LOGU-976355 format. One record per residue: x, y, z of N, C-alpha, C, O in turn. Coordinates in steps of 0.02 Angstrom, whole numbers, padded with zeros to 5 digits, always signed. Each point is the difference from the previous one (the first is absolute). Layout:
# residues N
XYZXYZXYZXYZ
...
***
This chain:
# residues 325
+01127+13562-00894-00040-00059-00017+00030-00031-00065+00010+00034-00050
+00004-00098+00053+00029-00033-00058-00053-00009-00053-00059+00010+00012
+00083-00028-00073-00047-00011-00055-00048-00056+00017-00060+00004-00016
+00086-00055+00046-00042-00058+00019-00054+00022+00050-00058-00019-00005
+00079+00058+00055-00047+00025+00049-00052+00046-00033-00059-00001+00018
+00082+00041-00065-00046+00045-00037-00052-00041-00038-00059+00017+00000
+00080-00070-00033-00046-00042-00037-00051-00034+00046-00059-00005-00016
+00083-00018+00074-00046-00029+00050-00051+00051+00023-00059-00013+00005
+00085+00073+00010-00042+00055+00023-00055+00018-00052-00059+00006+00016
+00081+00001-00079-00048+00017-00053-00052-00057-00011-00059+00013-00013
+00084-00075+00018-00045-00056-00009-00054-00004+00054-00058-00013-00014
+00080+00026+00076-00049-00002+00056-00050+00058-00007-00060-00010+00011
+00084+00069-00030-00046+00056-00009-00049-00012-00058-00058+00019+00004
+00082-00050-00056-00043-00016-00057-00055-00050+00020-00058+00009-00018
+00077-00060+00054-00050-00050+00025-00048+00034+00048-00059-00014+00000
+00085+00059+00041-00042+00035+00047-00052+00043-00036-00058+00002+00020
+00079+00032-00073-00046+00040-00040-00055-00041-00031-00058+00021-00003
+00076-00081-00020-00051-00046-00029-00052-00017+00052-00060+00000-00013
+00084-00016+00075-00047-00018+00052-00045+00059+00018-00060-00008+00013
+00089+00068-00014-00041+00060+00015-00054+00010-00053-00056+00017+00016
+00073-00029-00080-00052+00008-00052-00057-00050+00009-00058+00018-00008
+00075-00079+00026-00051-00051+00012-00043+00021+00060-00061-00004-00003
+00094+00027+00056-00036+00020+00062-00045+00059-00014-00055+00005+00027
+00079+00042-00070-00042+00058-00017-00062-00022-00039-00055+00025+00012
+00064-00071-00059-00057-00026-00037-00051-00033+00045-00061+00009-00009
+00085-00048+00057-00046-00032+00047-00035+00052+00044-00059-00007+00015
+00096+00058+00006-00029+00053+00042-00055+00036-00038-00052+00016+00029
+00063-00002-00093-00050+00033-00041-00061-00044-00011-00057+00024+00000
+00069-00090-00008-00056-00045-00010-00044-00004+00061-00061+00005-00006
+00090-00013+00065-00040-00010+00061-00023+00065+00031-00049+00000+00038
+00082+00056-00052-00019+00065+00029-00011-00006+00075-00048+00027+00026
+00093-00061+00008-00005-00009+00073+00052+00043+00033+00059+00000-00019
-00079+00038+00070+00044+00049+00031+00063-00032+00028+00054+00029-00007
-00060-00087+00040+00059-00031+00030+00048-00027-00052+00061+00000+00009
-00088-00023-00066+00043-00024-00054+00036+00058-00033+00059-00005-00017
-00094+00062+00008+00032+00060-00025+00056+00022+00047+00055+00018-00022
-00070-00020+00087+00049+00021+00050+00061-00046-00002+00056+00023+00007
-00067-00089-00017+00055-00047-00004+00042+00014-00062+00061-00004+00002
-00095+00021-00057+00038+00016-00062+00042+00063+00011+00058+00002-00021
-00086+00050+00052+00036+00062+00012+00060-00012+00045+00054+00026-00013
-00064-00066+00066+00055-00015+00046+00055-00039-00037+00060+00012+00011
-00080-00059-00053+00049-00039-00040+00037+00046-00047+00060-00008-00010
-00095+00056-00021+00033+00049-00044+00051+00042+00039+00055+00014-00026
-00072+00005+00087+00046+00040+00041+00063-00039+00015+00056+00027-00004
-00064-00091+00020+00058-00044+00015+00043-00007-00062+00061+00005+00004
-00093-00016-00061+00037-00004-00064+00039+00064-00013+00059-00002-00018
-00092+00059+00026+00032+00064-00013+00060+00011+00047+00050+00030-00020
-00057-00054+00080+00054+00007+00049+00064-00035-00026+00054+00028+00004
-00062-00087-00029+00058-00037-00025+00024+00028-00067+00060-00001-00015
-00107+00026-00024+00019+00029-00065+00042+00064+00010+00045+00014-00040
-00061+00023+00092+00034+00064+00013+00063-00007+00041+00040+00047+00004
-00030-00105+00026+00057-00009+00044+00038-00064-00019-00016-00055+00024
+00065+00063-00067+00038-00059-00023+00043-00029+00056+00026-00056-00008
-00019+00091+00062+00040-00026+00055-00038-00055+00039+00031-00041+00035
-00097+00040-00042-00039-00052+00034+00010-00067-00035+00013-00004-00060
-00019-00048+00099+00009-00068-00027-00062-00019-00041-00055-00009+00027
+00062+00004-00094-00060-00015-00043-00029-00069+00015-00058-00014-00015
+00098-00029+00046-00026-00066+00016-00057+00003+00051-00043-00044+00003
+00044+00098+00038-00054+00009+00047-00066+00016-00036-00054-00022+00020
+00060+00060-00075-00060+00014-00040-00026-00064-00031-00060-00013+00000
+00104-00028-00027-00020-00064-00029-00031-00044+00054-00051-00033-00012
+00082+00032+00071-00026-00041+00055-00070+00023+00019-00044-00041+00015
+00035+00107-00014-00065+00028+00017-00054-00025-00050-00054-00021+00020
+00071+00025-00084-00049-00021-00051-00013-00076+00004-00057-00022-00007
+00110-00017+00019-00009-00073+00004-00044-00017+00060-00046-00041-00005
+00060+00073+00062-00038-00016+00061-00072+00029-00002-00046-00033+00023
+00038+00093-00052-00063+00034+00008-00037+00013-00067-00055-00026-00011
+00086+00065-00033-00036+00021-00060-00024-00059-00043-00057-00001-00023
+00101-00049+00013-00018-00058-00041-00061-00037+00028-00045-00020-00037
+00044+00012+00104-00056-00034+00031-00063+00040-00007-00054-00028-00013
+00060+00095+00021-00058+00043-00007-00027-00004-00072-00060-00005-00011
+00105+00008-00038-00021-00004-00070-00033-00067-00016-00052-00002-00033
+00083-00053+00058-00029-00066-00013-00071-00004+00028-00045-00025-00033
+00036+00049+00094-00066-00001+00031-00052+00039-00040-00054-00026-00014
+00072+00088-00005-00050+00041-00034-00009-00017-00073-00052+00015-00029
+00101-00047-00002-00010-00024-00068-00050-00059+00002-00042-00007-00044
+00049-00035+00094-00047-00056+00008-00070+00027+00013-00049-00025-00028
+00045+00075+00071-00066+00029+00016-00028+00038-00060-00061-00002-00011
+00104+00035-00028-00023+00036-00059-00032-00047-00050-00051+00015-00030
+00082-00073+00020-00028-00049-00047-00068-00022+00021-00045-00006-00042
+00036-00006+00107-00067-00019+00026-00050+00056-00008-00058-00012-00020
+00080+00074+00034-00045+00058-00007-00022+00010-00072-00058+00015-00014
+00104-00024-00032-00015+00009-00071-00052-00052-00023-00044+00015-00041
+00051-00076+00067-00049-00053-00017-00068+00018+00026-00050-00007-00035
+00048+00031+00098-00064+00022+00029-00029+00058-00039-00060+00000-00014
+00102+00048-00003-00022+00058-00037-00031-00018-00067-00052+00026-00019
+00085-00072-00017-00025-00023-00064-00066-00037+00006-00045+00008-00041
+00039-00049+00093-00063-00038+00011-00057+00049+00013-00055-00008-00027
+00068+00058+00069-00052+00050+00015-00016+00040-00063-00058+00014-00013
+00109+00004-00026-00011+00037-00062-00043-00039-00048-00044+00028-00033
+00056-00093+00028-00041-00043-00044-00072-00003+00023-00046+00003-00040
+00037-00008+00106-00068-00004+00026-00037+00067-00011-00060+00000-00015
+00095+00055+00024-00030+00066-00012-00020+00006-00074-00055+00023-00016
+00099-00044-00028-00015+00004-00072-00062-00041-00018-00043+00023-00036
+00040-00084+00062-00056-00044-00015-00066+00031+00027-00050+00001-00035
+00052+00023+00098-00059+00031+00029-00024+00059-00041-00059+00006-00014
+00106+00038-00005-00019+00059-00038-00025-00017-00069-00044+00034-00027
+00070-00087-00003-00025-00023-00065-00071-00025+00005-00042+00015-00043
+00028-00054+00097-00068-00025+00010-00048+00058+00012-00055+00001-00027
+00076+00047+00067-00042+00059+00016-00017+00037-00065-00057+00019-00010
+00107-00009-00033-00013+00036-00064-00051-00037-00042-00044+00030-00029
+00049-00097+00026-00046-00038-00040-00071+00002+00029-00049+00007-00036
+00044-00014+00103-00065+00002+00033-00033+00068-00006-00060+00005-00011
+00100+00047+00018-00027+00068-00008-00025+00012-00070-00051+00033-00010
+00087-00061-00039-00022+00007-00069-00067-00037-00011-00044+00024-00035
+00038-00083+00066-00061-00039-00007-00060+00035+00034-00054+00003-00028
+00066+00022+00089-00055+00034+00036-00021+00064-00034-00059+00019+00001
+00107+00016-00031-00015+00063-00035-00044-00013-00060-00037+00044-00021
+00040-00104-00007-00038-00017-00059-00073-00014+00017-00042-00003-00045
+00026-00005+00109-00069-00013+00022-00029+00061+00036+00026+00021+00051
-00079+00007-00079-00035+00056+00032-00056-00028+00043-00058+00001-00020
+00076-00027+00078-00049-00034+00042-00057+00047+00022-00058-00020-00003
+00072+00081+00025-00056+00044+00018-00051+00011-00056-00060+00003+00013
+00085+00004-00073-00047+00009-00057-00041-00064-00011-00059+00004-00016
+00091-00061+00023-00037-00063-00008-00052-00009+00055-00054-00026-00012
+00071+00049+00073-00047-00004+00057-00061+00044-00016-00057-00021+00013
+00068+00080-00040-00057+00044-00016-00046-00032-00051-00061+00003+00006
+00089-00034-00056-00040-00034-00052-00038-00059+00031-00058-00011-00015
+00093-00026+00057-00032-00058+00034-00058+00023+00043-00052-00032+00001
+00061+00087+00035-00054+00027+00042-00062+00018-00042-00056-00016+00017
+00069+00050-00073-00056+00019-00044-00037-00061-00027-00061-00002-00003
+00100-00049-00015-00029-00060-00027-00042-00036+00052-00054-00026-00015
+00079+00023+00078-00037-00032+00054-00064+00038+00015-00052-00031+00014
+00055+00098-00015-00060+00040+00011-00053-00015-00052-00060-00005+00015
+00082-00002-00078-00047-00016-00053-00031-00069+00008-00059-00010-00013
+00101-00039+00036-00025-00067+00011-00053-00001+00055-00053-00032-00007
+00067+00068+00060-00047+00002+00056-00067+00032-00021-00053-00021+00022
+00058+00072-00065-00061+00032-00025-00039-00048-00044-00061-00002+00003
+00095-00038-00043-00032-00050-00042-00036-00052+00044-00057-00019-00013
+00092-00004+00064-00030-00050+00046-00061+00028+00034-00050-00035+00007
+00053+00097+00015-00057+00032+00031-00060+00001-00047-00056-00017+00019
+00068+00037-00081-00054+00003-00049-00031-00068-00011-00061-00006-00005
+00102-00046+00001-00025-00068-00011-00041-00023+00061-00054-00028-00008
+00080+00040+00067-00034-00022+00061-00065+00038+00012-00049-00027+00024
+00050+00092-00043-00061+00041+00010-00054-00016-00050-00060+00002+00017
+00080-00017-00080-00050-00009-00052-00015-00074-00013-00052-00018-00027
+00098-00025+00046-00008-00070-00014+00019-00019-00070-00005-00058-00019
+00026+00106-00020+00018-00014-00070+00073-00025-00004+00043+00019+00040
-00030-00060-00089+00067-00026-00012+00032+00038-00058-00030+00007-00053
+00091+00016+00063+00037+00034-00052+00068-00035-00006+00021-00033+00047
+00013+00041-00104+00068-00030-00005+00045+00024+00056+00007+00060+00011
+00023-00106+00022+00041+00018+00059+00056-00052+00008-00010-00059-00010
+00069+00084+00030+00057-00045+00013+00051+00035+00044-00001+00061+00007
+00045-00102+00023+00049+00026+00046+00072+00001-00030+00047+00018+00034
-00041-00037-00096+00066-00005-00030+00040+00064+00001+00059-00001+00016
-00092+00057-00032+00037+00063-00001+00020+00022+00070+00053+00030+00009
-00096-00044+00041+00018+00016+00070+00058-00042+00024+00046+00026+00032
-00046-00090-00048+00051-00045+00026+00067+00008-00036+00051-00027+00023
-00051+00063-00079+00062+00011-00035+00050+00039+00043+00060-00013-00002
-00085+00062+00040+00043+00042+00041+00036-00041+00054+00061+00003+00003
-00097-00040+00040+00037-00039+00050+00043-00055-00031+00052-00017+00027
-00074-00010-00084+00042-00050-00033+00067+00028-00019+00052-00033+00007
-00051+00095-00030+00062+00033-00020+00041+00026+00059+00061-00003-00001
-00096+00029+00052+00036+00040+00051+00003-00029+00070+00039+00022+00041
-00081-00073-00027-00002-00025+00069+00067-00026+00024+00020+00012+00057
+00015-00048-00102+00063-00030+00020+00052+00052+00022+00041-00014+00044
-00042+00072-00075+00049+00052+00016-00025+00050+00052+00039+00025+00041
-00103-00010-00043-00026+00056+00041-00044-00020+00058+00002+00034+00052
-00041-00086-00056-00048-00015+00053+00037-00024+00062+00053-00031-00004
-00082+00045+00061+00033-00014+00065-00021-00068+00027-00059-00016+00001
+00108-00023+00021-00015-00067+00027-00032+00006+00069+00022+00040+00042
-00074-00080-00029-00031-00003+00066-00002-00072+00023+00005-00047-00040
-00012+00038+00106+00001-00069+00026-00069-00031-00003-00049+00033-00018
+00044-00097+00035-00062-00038-00005-00055+00029+00045-00058+00002-00020
+00077+00019+00080-00050+00026+00048-00035+00062-00029-00061+00006+00003
+00102+00040-00031-00030+00060-00028-00041-00015-00063-00052+00030-00011
+00076-00077-00028-00038-00018-00060-00068-00029+00019-00051+00017-00031
+00049-00061+00080-00064-00030+00022-00046+00053+00028-00060-00001-00014
+00088+00049+00052-00042+00053+00029-00030+00043-00056-00057+00023+00007
+00093-00012-00061-00026+00040-00055-00052-00036-00041-00044+00032-00030
+00049-00097+00027-00043-00038-00048-00058-00038+00033-00044-00024-00036
+00042+00020+00102-00056-00034+00032-00059+00048+00008-00010+00030+00053
-00028-00023-00106-00055+00049-00003-00068-00033-00010-00048+00034-00017
+00043-00100+00027-00061-00035-00016-00060+00024+00040-00057-00004-00023
+00070+00029+00083-00056+00021+00043-00030+00067-00021-00053+00018+00025
+00085+00017-00069-00024+00066-00019-00054-00007-00055+00004-00043-00044
-00053+00086+00051-00055+00000-00050+00027+00029-00065+00029+00054-00001
-00040-00091-00055+00030+00021-00064-00048-00014-00058-00041-00045+00003
+00050+00086-00055-00032-00014-00064+00047-00046-00039+00061+00008+00001
-00092-00058-00036+00042-00046-00038-00031-00013-00069-00061-00004-00007
+00103-00004-00041-00020-00027-00065+00056-00044-00025+00046-00015+00037
-00050-00005-00100+00051-00046-00025+00069+00032-00008+00050-00034-00010
-00048+00101+00014+00064+00034-00011+00035+00023+00065+00061+00004+00002
-00100+00010+00050+00032+00030+00058-00046-00006+00061-00058-00019-00004
+00088+00038+00063-00035+00004+00062+00018+00067+00032+00059+00014+00009
-00108+00028+00007+00013+00066+00028-00042+00010+00063-00061-00011-00001
+00094+00031+00055-00036+00014+00062-00054+00054-00013+00013+00050-00033
-00073-00061+00059-00057+00044-00016+00014+00072+00021-00012+00047-00039
+00038-00038+00100+00014+00069+00023+00053+00033-00044-00002+00060-00012
+00049-00099-00011+00052+00028-00041-00027+00021-00068+00018+00053-00025
-00062-00094-00004-00027+00017-00066-00042+00065+00005+00003+00042-00045
-00041-00034+00099-00038+00061+00009+00047+00060+00007-00013+00053-00029
+00065-00061+00066+00047+00054+00010+00036+00018-00066+00011+00059-00014
+00006-00108-00025+00031+00012-00064-00045+00041-00046+00023+00045-00035
-00087-00061+00035-00047+00036-00041-00006+00073+00021+00000+00046-00042
-00004-00036+00108-00004+00068+00026+00062+00040-00018-00004+00059-00016
+00062-00092+00020+00064+00033-00015+00013+00005-00075+00053+00023-00021
-00102-00045-00019+00007+00002-00073+00061-00040-00024+00031+00016-00050
-00016-00069+00088+00053-00048-00016+00070+00035-00008+00042-00021-00040
-00033+00074+00078+00064+00035-00002+00047-00033+00051+00000+00017+00059
+00039-00064-00083+00046-00037+00043+00070-00001-00029+00010+00016-00059
+00038-00033+00099+00069-00004-00025+00035-00059+00033-00014-00018+00057
+00059-00012-00094+00041-00056+00024+00047+00025+00055+00035+00050-00010
-00035-00084+00067+00044+00019+00055+00064-00042+00000+00055+00027+00000
-00064-00094+00001+00059-00043-00002-00021-00071-00017-00059-00017+00006
+00107-00023-00026-00013-00070-00014+00036-00044+00050+00057+00014+00020
-00090-00069+00001+00028-00047+00049+00000-00070-00031-00045-00018-00038
+00095-00022+00056+00002-00069-00024+00016-00047+00056+00036+00016+00047
-00065-00076-00053+00017-00055+00045+00004-00062-00045-00051-00027-00022
+00113+00005+00010+00009-00054-00049-00023+00024-00068+00025+00050-00026
-00073-00086-00003-00027+00019-00066-00064+00040+00007-00031+00019-00050
+00009-00006+00112-00062+00037+00012+00013+00074-00001+00051+00023+00026
-00098+00016-00055+00007+00072-00006-00058+00035+00031-00058-00018-00012
+00072+00069+00052-00051+00043+00029+00021+00072-00017+00057+00021+00011
-00105+00017-00038+00013+00071-00013-00042+00043+00047-00057-00016+00015
+00087+00069+00008-00033+00047+00046-00014+00065-00038+00042+00026-00035
-00104-00001+00044-00021+00061-00033-00025+00051+00051-00026-00018+00053
+00035+00082-00071-00024+00056+00041-00058+00034-00037-00002+00003-00061
-00045+00025+00101-00047+00048-00028+00036+00066-00005+00034+00021+00047
-00041+00012-00103+00037+00063-00011-00020+00053+00049+00042+00041+00020
-00106-00039+00002-00023+00052+00043-00002-00017+00074-00027+00037+00041
+00056-00094-00023+00001-00020+00071+00058-00046+00013+00037-00019-00046
-00029+00001+00110+00054-00045+00018-00021-00073+00000+00039-00045+00017
-00102+00032-00035-00024-00070+00000+00036-00039-00054+00019+00026-00052
-00011-00092+00067+00034-00045-00046-00042-00062-00012-00041-00019+00041
+00054-00013-00098-00031-00065-00013+00051-00044-00035+00050+00024-00027
-00063-00089+00027+00047-00048-00030-00033-00035-00059-00061-00010-00003
+00105-00009-00043-00021-00042-00056+00040-00065+00006+00061+00000-00004
-00097-00055+00015+00032-00066+00007+00000-00031-00070-00052-00022-00025
+00110+00020-00006+00003-00016-00071-00026-00070-00017-00037-00008-00049
+00056-00042+00088-00020-00068-00017-00075-00010+00006-00029-00041-00036
-00003+00077+00083-00074-00008+00011-00039+00054-00038-00061-00003-00002
+00094+00051-00026-00032+00059-00032-00051+00029+00048-00058+00010-00017
+00083+00004+00079-00044+00023+00053+00025+00067+00027+00060+00013+00003
-00108+00030+00017+00014+00067+00026-00032+00008+00068-00059-00014+00009
+00098+00038+00040-00025+00010+00068+00033+00062+00030+00057+00018-00018
-00093+00015+00065+00031+00054+00038+00058-00027+00041-00001-00057+00023
+00052+00098-00016+00057-00018+00042-00005+00042+00064+00009+00061-00001
-00024-00094+00057-00007+00036+00063+00068+00006+00035+00048-00034-00018
-00045+00078+00067+00062+00016+00035+00028-00061+00035+00061-00009+00002
-00103-00033+00026+00023-00059+00037+00035-00049-00046+00053-00027+00016
-00084+00015-00075+00031-00046-00048+00064+00029-00029+00047-00037-00015
-00044+00103+00008+00059+00031-00030+00058+00007+00050+00056+00018-00019
-00069-00031+00084+00052+00009+00050+00061-00044-00015-00007-00060-00013
+00064+00089+00015+00062-00036-00011+00019-00007-00074+00053-00026-00016
-00095+00050-00029+00015-00002-00071+00034+00065-00023-00019+00055+00022
+00067-00062-00064+00030+00059-00032-00040+00015-00063+00005-00036-00050
-00044+00090+00052-00043+00018-00057+00027+00061-00037-00037+00034-00036
+00101-00019+00046+00030+00055-00037+00007-00017-00074-00012-00056-00021
+00029+00106-00018+00007-00011-00072+00053-00052-00014+00051-00004+00034
-00064-00037-00085+00048-00051-00019+00063+00032-00031-00004+00048-00038
+00061-00077+00056+00063+00018-00032+00029-00060-00035-00014-00057+00019
+00052+00069-00069+00031-00056-00037+00046-00039+00045+00039+00028+00038
-00044-00095-00041+00048-00042+00036+00071+00013-00022+00047-00009+00038
-00041+00031-00101+00067+00017-00026+00027+00062+00035+00060+00006+00011
-00105+00040+00007+00022+00059+00037+00029-00019+00069+00048+00029+00023
-00079-00078+00007+00024-00024+00065+00071-00030-00008+00044+00012+00040
-00036-00052-00094+00066-00030-00013+00050+00056-00015+00057-00003+00023
-00077+00054-00060+00044+00056-00015+00023+00035+00062+00060+00014+00008
-00107+00000+00039+00018+00034+00061+00047-00042+00043+00047+00027+00030
-00061-00092-00027+00045-00046+00039+00069-00001-00029+00050+00003+00036
-00046-00008-00103+00066-00002-00033+00038+00065+00008+00060+00000+00010
-00096+00057-00013+00033+00064+00008+00027+00007+00072+00056+00026+00010
-00096-00048+00039+00024+00003+00069+00061-00044+00011+00048+00019+00033
-00050-00078-00063+00056-00046+00006+00062+00028-00034+00056-00005+00027
-00066+00036-00086+00056+00029-00036+00031+00058+00039+00061+00008+00001
-00103+00033+00030+00026+00056+00041+00043-00027+00057+00053+00028+00015
-00077-00082+00017+00038-00031+00055+00067-00027-00026+00051+00006+00034
-00053-00037-00094+00062-00026-00029+00049+00055-00016+00061-00008+00009
-00086+00064-00033+00044+00056-00018+00031+00030+00064+00058+00021-00001
-00095-00019+00055+00029+00023+00064+00054-00047+00023+00053+00022+00023
-00065-00087-00030+00051-00050+00020+00060+00007-00046+00057-00003+00024
-00069+00012-00088+00055+00006-00048+00043+00060+00015+00061-00001-00009
-00093+00056+00031+00037+00061+00013+00049-00008+00058+00050+00036+00003
-00065-00081+00044+00042-00008+00059+00041-00065-00001+00039-00013+00046
-00047-00026-00098+00032-00067+00001+00075+00005+00002+00032-00043+00031
-00002+00095-00063+00073+00004-00001+00028+00030+00064+00057-00015+00020
-00096+00058+00013+00024+00033+00060-00014-00040+00065+00029+00014+00052
-00074-00062-00056-00015-00039+00059+00047-00059+00004+00006-00039-00047
+00027+00031+00103+00048-00054+00010-00024-00047+00055-00034+00022+00046
+00051-00086-00051-00016-00046+00055+00029+00026+00065+00053+00031+00001
-00087-00046+00053+00021+00026+00066+00071-00019+00018+00037+00041+00027
-00018-00103-00042+00069-00022+00018+00053+00035-00041+00056+00011+00023
-00074+00007-00086+00047+00038-00043+00007+00071+00029+00055+00028+00004
-00112+00002+00015+00000+00067+00029+00046+00002+00061+00041+00045+00009
-00048-00096+00032+00039-00004+00062+00075-00004-00013+00040+00035+00031
-00022-00080-00077+00071-00009-00016+00028+00061-00036+00057+00020+00013
-00096+00011-00058+00024+00060-00035+00013+00056+00050+00049+00037-00007
-00093-00030+00056+00011+00050+00052+00063-00012+00039+00038+00046+00015
-00026-00110+00003+00060-00019+00035+00062+00011-00042+00052+00021+00025
-00058-00037-00089+00056+00009-00047+00020+00073-00004+00059+00017+00004
-00109+00027-00013+00012+00072-00006+00033+00026+00064+00047+00040-00003
-00072-00062+00059+00027+00022+00064+00075-00021+00006+00042+00037+00025
-00029-00098-00048+00067-00027+00005+00050+00039-00042+00053+00019+00024
-00070-00007-00088+00049+00033-00045+00003+00075+00013+00044+00034-00026
-00090-00007+00066+00000+00071+00016+00039+00014+00064+00006+00058+00019
+00019-00110+00015+00035+00009+00062+00065+00039-00010+00033-00005-00052
-00014+00045+00102+00059+00042-00003+00063-00042-00010+00044+00020-00037
-00040-00075+00071+00060-00042-00001-00006-00059-00050+00036-00049+00005
-00084+00056-00051-00014-00057-00045+00062-00022-00039+00015-00060-00001
+00020+00106-00030+00057-00019-00042+00057-00033+00040+00035-00043-00024
-00029+00065+00087+00052-00031+00043-00017-00072+00017+00044-00040+00015
-00109+00024-00016-00023-00067+00019-00001-00050-00058-00014-00059+00010
+00030+00083-00070-00005-00043-00058+00043-00063+00004-00017-00051-00029
+00073+00055+00065+00045-00058+00005-00030-00054+00045+00021-00058-00003
-00070+00078+00045-00028-00049+00047-00059-00037-00032-00058+00015+00013
+00075-00063-00055-00051-00037-00036-00026-00058+00044+00038-00044+00019
-00100+00045-00005-00031-00056+00037-00071-00007-00023-00025+00039-00041
-00009-00090+00067-00069-00015-00022-00047+00056+00013-00046+00012-00039
+00054+00024+00095-00046+00055+00016+00011+00060-00045-00048+00035-00018
+00111-00024-00002+00012+00058-00043-00033-00007-00067-00028+00049-00025
+00031-00108-00004-00031-00010-00066-00074-00012+00008-00024-00057-00007
-00014+00109+00023-00070-00007+00021-00048-00017-00057-00058-00017+00013
+00080+00021-00075-00047-00012-00055+00003-00072-00027-00046-00021-00036
+00098-00017+00050+00006-00066-00031-00060-00043+00013-00024-00034-00046
-00001+00032+00107-00057-00042+00016-00062+00019-00039-00043-00041-00013
+00038+00106-00006-00059+00023-00034-00006-00027-00070-00054+00001-00029
+00109-00025+00001-00002-00025-00069-00041-00064-00005-00017-00021-00055
+00001-00010+00112-00040-00061-00001-00073+00014+00009-00040-00047+00004
+00020+00112-00001-00070+00017+00007-00039-00024-00060+00022+00007-00057
-00081-00035+00070-00044-00019-00055-00039+00061-00021-00056+00012+00023
+00085+00027-00068-00028+00064-00021-00070-00009-00029-00043+00043+00011
+00031-00097-00049-00063-00009-00036-00058-00009+00048-00057+00007-00021
+00070-00023+00084-00055-00010+00047-00020+00065+00034-00046+00001+00040
+00080+00052-00055-00012+00064+00033-00048+00042-00040-00017+00056+00020
***
């Protein structure tokens, strides 16, 4: 081999090594079995020429020009698109997790169960005051400000929204026999039951329709319920028919609902992010499979001189709109 031939040989091997390093980087990035296999097969072909100086090094260069360069161009283009997608998903995950941390901090600062217990005690005391006034006919200082403080503070976050039909069903109580004074209206049967139960009641849940508030209470010693209609300052038994279709479970913070939704969305994003580099568009998968099959053929090196449109199977793939995948 002449000095000139030696220089050509070394130059082609050097360029080949550079292409191999790029292909290895892409294989590590995508972690795709067929791309790894293509890299290994390309390394084998390179090693063959490196170990056998009698082989025509121009065939190695021709192989890289026809095949490796096209493969690298395709996956570098795809890598750029994947990195953009990855960063977008990473940003969304970061934003979601930041919002969740802030909301969790805000909800942790509110001891809603403790506030509910205090509200229940206060309502029991109010009902006992009303009973005393209605039974004796005497007037004592009375107001609803302390009771209304709780829904004013917490209804927006905790009370459950109901539709117009359910709100009307809960509040159309005019036909029921009730005791009334300037402060409130209480169904007669309910007032008697409250007295027998020694006014031992607890807040069950709060409901809202627009700006209207309805609170549901339980008797501690039974499953019976009654409602407090805030705007009318009225109390009535809640029967099973009226309660049908209503969610009367304990109130949860609306922020908790947002937190759960964001966590579920973040988990889905993390799953997508974990597979974003290994998932390839279907047409790329198909061409990569064909490429690997082609360069793995027994007579592949002998066919390198037969350059035609079908042999260079990757050129058309460079026009793929990767960003739409």
